[in-house]
C-alpha positions as CSV (number, residue, x, y, z in Angstrom):
1,M,119.3,92.6,101.8
2,T,117.9,93.1,104.8
3,S,114.3,94.7,104.1
4,L,111.9,94.9,100.8
5,I,110.5,98.5,100.1
6,T,110.4,98.9,97.0
7,M,112.4,96.2,94.5
8,D,115.4,98.2,93.7
9,D,116.2,96.9,96.4
10,L,116.5,93.8,94.4
11,T,118.8,93.0,91.2
12,N,117.3,90.7,88.4
13,E,119.4,87.8,89.8
14,E,118.0,88.1,93.6
15,I,114.5,88.4,91.9
16,I,114.7,85.6,89.4
17,S,116.8,83.2,92.6
18,I,113.2,84.4,95.0
19,L,111.5,83.0,91.9
20,D,113.2,79.7,92.3
21,I,113.2,79.8,96.2
22,A,109.0,80.1,95.0
23,E,109.2,77.4,93.3
24,Q,110.3,74.9,95.3
25,M,108.5,76.1,98.1
26,L,104.9,74.7,95.5
27,P,104.7,71.3,97.1
28,I,104.0,72.9,100.8
29,A,102.4,75.6,100.1
30,R,99.7,73.0,99.0
31,G,99.8,71.3,101.8
32,E,101.7,67.6,100.4
33,A,104.7,68.3,102.2
34,Y,106.1,69.9,105.8
35,T,108.7,71.2,105.9
36,P,108.6,73.9,109.4
37,I,112.6,76.0,108.9
38,L,111.1,79.3,110.1
39,S,110.2,77.2,113.5
40,G,110.5,79.7,116.4
41,K,110.1,82.4,114.6
42,V,107.7,84.9,114.7
43,L,105.9,87.5,111.8
44,A,104.0,91.0,113.2
45,N,101.3,91.2,110.3
46,L,101.4,95.6,111.0
47,F,97.7,95.9,108.2
48,F,97.0,99.9,108.8
49,E,94.3,99.6,106.3
50,P,91.8,96.8,104.8
51,S,93.8,93.6,103.4
52,T,92.9,89.9,102.1
53,R,94.9,88.2,100.2
54,T,98.5,90.4,101.7
55,R,97.8,89.6,105.3
56,M,96.6,86.2,105.0
57,S,98.8,84.6,102.3
58,F,102.1,85.9,104.7
59,E,100.1,84.2,107.2
60,A,99.8,81.3,105.1
61,A,103.7,81.3,103.9
62,M,104.9,81.7,107.8
63,K,102.4,78.9,109.5
64,R,103.4,76.7,106.2
65,L,106.8,76.8,107.5
66,G,106.5,76.9,110.8
67,G,106.7,79.8,111.6
68,S,104.6,81.8,113.9
69,V,102.2,84.9,113.3
70,L,101.3,88.3,115.3
71,N,98.5,90.7,114.2
72,L,98.4,93.8,115.2
73,G,94.2,93.4,114.6
74,D,92.1,96.4,114.5
75,V,93.3,99.3,114.0
76,S,90.5,100.8,116.1
77,T,90.7,98.5,119.0
78,S,94.7,99.7,119.1
79,S,97.3,102.0,120.3
80,V,97.2,104.2,118.0
81,V,93.6,105.3,118.8
82,K,95.4,106.6,122.0
83,G,97.9,109.0,120.0
84,E,100.8,105.8,119.4
85,T,103.2,107.0,117.4
86,L,104.5,104.9,113.9
87,F,108.1,104.5,115.5
88,D,106.3,103.9,118.8
89,T,105.2,101.2,117.6
90,M,107.4,99.8,115.4
91,Q,109.5,99.3,118.6
92,M,107.6,97.2,120.0
93,M,107.9,95.4,116.8
94,D,111.5,94.9,117.2
95,G,110.9,93.1,120.7
96,Y,108.1,90.6,120.1
97,A,109.2,89.8,116.4
98,D,111.6,88.1,113.6
99,I,110.6,90.2,110.8
100,A,107.3,92.8,110.7
101,V,105.3,92.9,107.3
102,I,103.7,96.8,107.6
103,R,100.7,98.1,105.1
104,H,100.5,101.6,105.5
105,P,98.1,104.3,103.5
106,R,101.0,106.6,103.6
107,Q,103.7,107.4,101.0
108,G,107.1,106.2,102.0
109,A,105.9,104.7,106.1
110,A,107.2,101.2,105.0
111,K,110.6,102.9,105.1
112,Y,110.3,105.2,107.9
113,S,109.7,101.6,109.8
114,S,112.5,100.0,108.4
115,D,115.1,102.9,109.5
116,A,113.2,103.1,112.9
117,V,114.0,98.9,113.8
118,E,116.6,96.3,113.3
119,I,114.2,93.5,112.5
120,P,113.7,93.0,108.2
121,V,110.4,95.6,107.7
122,I,108.5,94.2,104.6
123,N,106.4,96.5,103.0
124,A,103.1,95.0,101.8
125,G,102.0,98.7,100.4
126,D,102.5,102.5,101.8
127,G,99.4,104.7,99.9
128,A,99.7,104.9,96.2
129,G,103.8,104.3,96.4
130,H,105.0,100.2,96.3
131,H,103.8,96.3,96.5
132,P,106.8,95.0,96.3
133,T,105.5,91.1,97.2
134,Q,102.8,92.0,94.5
135,T,105.9,92.1,92.4
136,L,107.1,89.2,92.7
137,L,104.3,87.0,92.8
138,D,102.4,89.2,89.7
139,L,106.7,87.7,88.0
140,F,106.3,84.0,89.7
141,T,102.7,84.1,87.5
142,I,103.9,85.1,84.9
143,R,106.8,83.0,84.4
144,K,104.7,80.2,85.1
145,C,102.2,80.5,82.5
146,H,105.3,82.4,80.0
147,G,108.0,79.9,80.2
148,T,110.1,83.5,80.8
149,L,109.5,87.4,81.7
150,E,111.9,88.0,79.0
151,G,110.6,89.9,76.1
152,L,106.5,90.7,76.5
153,Q,104.1,92.8,75.6
154,V,102.3,93.4,78.6
155,A,99.2,95.9,78.9
156,L,98.2,97.5,82.1
157,V,94.6,98.7,82.5
158,G,92.1,101.4,85.1
159,D,94.0,103.1,88.0
160,L,97.7,103.6,86.9
161,R,97.9,106.6,88.8
162,Y,96.8,105.5,93.1
163,G,97.8,101.8,91.9
164,R,100.9,100.8,93.8
165,T,101.0,97.0,91.9
166,V,101.2,98.6,88.3
167,H,103.6,101.0,90.0
168,S,106.1,98.7,91.2
169,L,105.7,95.9,88.6
170,S,106.3,98.5,85.2
171,G,109.5,98.8,86.5
172,A,110.0,95.0,86.8
173,L,108.6,93.8,84.1
174,A,110.8,96.9,81.5
175,R,113.9,95.2,83.9
176,F,113.0,91.8,82.1
177,G,112.9,93.8,78.5
178,S,109.0,94.1,78.0
179,S,106.6,96.1,76.1
180,L,104.4,98.4,78.3
181,T,101.3,99.6,77.3
182,F,99.5,101.6,79.8
183,I,95.5,102.2,79.2
184,S,93.8,104.2,81.8
185,P,91.7,107.4,81.7
186,S,93.4,110.6,81.3
187,S,92.9,111.1,84.9
188,L,93.8,107.8,86.3
189,S,97.5,107.7,83.4
190,M,100.4,106.4,85.1
191,P,102.7,109.1,86.8
192,R,104.9,111.3,84.4
193,E,107.7,110.6,87.0
194,I,107.6,107.0,86.1
195,V,106.7,106.8,82.4
196,Q,109.7,109.3,82.3
197,D,112.1,107.2,84.0
198,L,111.0,104.6,82.2
199,R,111.4,106.1,78.8
200,N,114.9,107.2,79.9
201,S,116.0,103.6,80.4
202,G,114.7,102.2,76.9
203,V,111.3,100.7,77.6
204,D,109.1,100.9,74.6
205,I,106.1,102.4,75.9
206,V,102.6,102.7,74.6
207,E,100.3,105.4,76.5
208,T,96.3,104.7,75.5
209,E,92.7,105.0,76.7
210,D,92.2,102.8,74.2
211,F,91.5,99.2,75.9
212,L,89.6,97.0,73.2
213,G,92.5,97.8,70.7
214,S,95.9,95.9,71.3
215,I,94.4,92.5,72.6
216,E,95.6,90.3,70.1
217,S,99.1,91.7,70.4
218,L,99.1,90.6,74.3
219,D,101.0,88.0,76.0
220,V,99.8,89.3,79.3
221,I,96.9,92.0,80.6
222,Y,96.3,93.1,84.2
223,M,93.7,94.5,85.2
224,T,93.3,96.7,88.1
225,R,89.6,98.2,89.8
226,I,89.2,102.5,90.0
227,Q,90.8,102.5,93.8
228,K,87.3,104.6,95.1
229,E,89.6,105.1,98.6
230,R,92.5,106.9,96.9
231,F,89.9,109.4,95.7
232,P,89.7,112.8,97.5
233,D,87.1,113.7,95.2
234,E,84.2,111.5,95.4
235,E,82.6,113.1,92.0
236,E,85.7,112.5,90.3
237,Y,86.1,108.9,90.8
238,R,82.3,108.7,89.7
239,K,83.6,110.2,86.7
240,V,85.7,106.9,85.8
241,A,84.3,104.0,87.5
242,G,83.3,101.2,85.3
243,V,85.1,102.5,82.3
244,F,86.9,100.2,82.0
245,C,84.7,96.1,81.7
246,L,86.9,92.9,80.3
247,T,84.0,90.3,79.0
248,A,84.8,86.3,77.3
249,K,83.3,88.5,73.9
250,D,86.4,90.9,73.8
251,L,89.5,87.9,73.7
252,V,87.7,86.3,70.1
253,N,90.9,87.3,69.1
254,A,93.5,87.0,71.4
255,K,97.3,84.6,71.3
256,K,95.6,81.3,73.1
257,N,98.0,81.8,75.2
258,M,97.5,85.7,76.8
259,I,97.0,85.9,80.4
260,I,94.8,87.8,82.3
261,M,95.6,88.5,85.5
262,H,94.3,91.0,88.4
263,P,96.0,91.7,92.1
264,L,92.8,91.7,93.4
265,P,89.5,92.4,94.7
266,R,87.5,93.5,91.5
267,V,84.6,95.3,91.4
268,N,83.7,95.3,88.0
269,E,86.4,95.2,85.5
270,I,86.4,91.6,84.7
271,A,83.1,89.8,84.2
272,P,82.4,86.5,85.9
273,D,82.0,84.8,81.9
274,V,86.2,85.1,82.1
275,D,86.2,83.5,85.0
276,S,86.1,80.3,82.4
277,T,88.6,81.2,79.8
278,P,91.1,79.3,79.7
279,H,93.3,83.2,79.8
280,A,91.3,83.5,83.9
281,K,94.7,83.4,85.9
282,Y,93.8,85.3,89.0
283,F,92.5,83.4,91.3
284,E,96.1,81.4,90.7
285,Q,98.1,84.5,90.7
286,A,96.3,85.1,94.7
287,F,97.7,81.4,95.4
288,Y,101.2,82.0,94.1
289,G,101.1,84.7,96.7
290,V,102.2,82.8,98.9
291,V,105.0,80.5,97.4
292,A,106.6,84.0,96.7
293,R,106.3,84.9,100.2
294,M,107.4,81.9,101.6
295,A,110.6,82.7,99.6
296,L,110.8,86.6,100.4
297,L,110.4,85.7,104.0
298,C,113.4,83.1,103.9
299,R,115.7,84.7,102.0
300,L,115.0,87.8,104.8
301,L,115.0,85.3,107.7
302,E,118.4,83.6,106.1
303,V,117.6,80.3,106.1
304,D,119.7,77.7,103.6
305,V,116.0,77.0,102.0
306,Q,118.2,73.8,100.1
307,E,120.0,72.8,103.0
308,A,116.7,72.5,104.8
309,I,114.8,71.1,101.8
310,E,117.4,69.0,101.0
């Protein structure tokens, strides 16, 4: 693996290996230990779309391991506004950094970027395409809470049409034998090609608009926000905005170990009273982004973590 563009770039064994390394990174991410195994390495953070958690967790991951970070910063103050192409921008990064992370509004931009350079490239979200590092931290969270990735009942809720997080996560969960329930308004259903590919591979899938009907059978509820910025028509957005809102009273019949996740930011799809329940794991999930990305950076930069830590 020289870059990470989609989860298809990883075998199941590689996924588990990255999650195992991430587990070892927990004390470093918490500031309880300092192991500068990426000292002298430089990460280029290239975010052409807004980001809080992904950008900052990559920066935290690199710095916790002793590396340095170059941030593109506000696109409006970069040479992009002068007409510089993505190819030319990436060519510059090839000379400035050892590894690059890119988020871009255009689907396929991460693959294009990786083809333009010699350094490893990590896809941090390409339009409505994929978000593989979010999937890695999601899998880490699920395994941390349930002790396994095998055979779980998982519901993905909300914007399944434009939500790159659920596009990546659904395929990964399927590879570990999860049963999937897709809950969304009909206008925001999971793309047909993804559903068909999953079914062709033998995955048990239920598609429904009934938000609360299956809660008592679930191991994971993965909420997502309705993404206003992905809608070409604001009137269409208003029709579905706020259609789902999970509250504490909805969880009365949930399994005790059922967990609620969200890639964040949330708007109004999870009520604040859920935060104090034992099911809420979304802030913990956000922290796990640091360790998952630490492990991935080490993997792509070919650092022997075991030798370094020991």
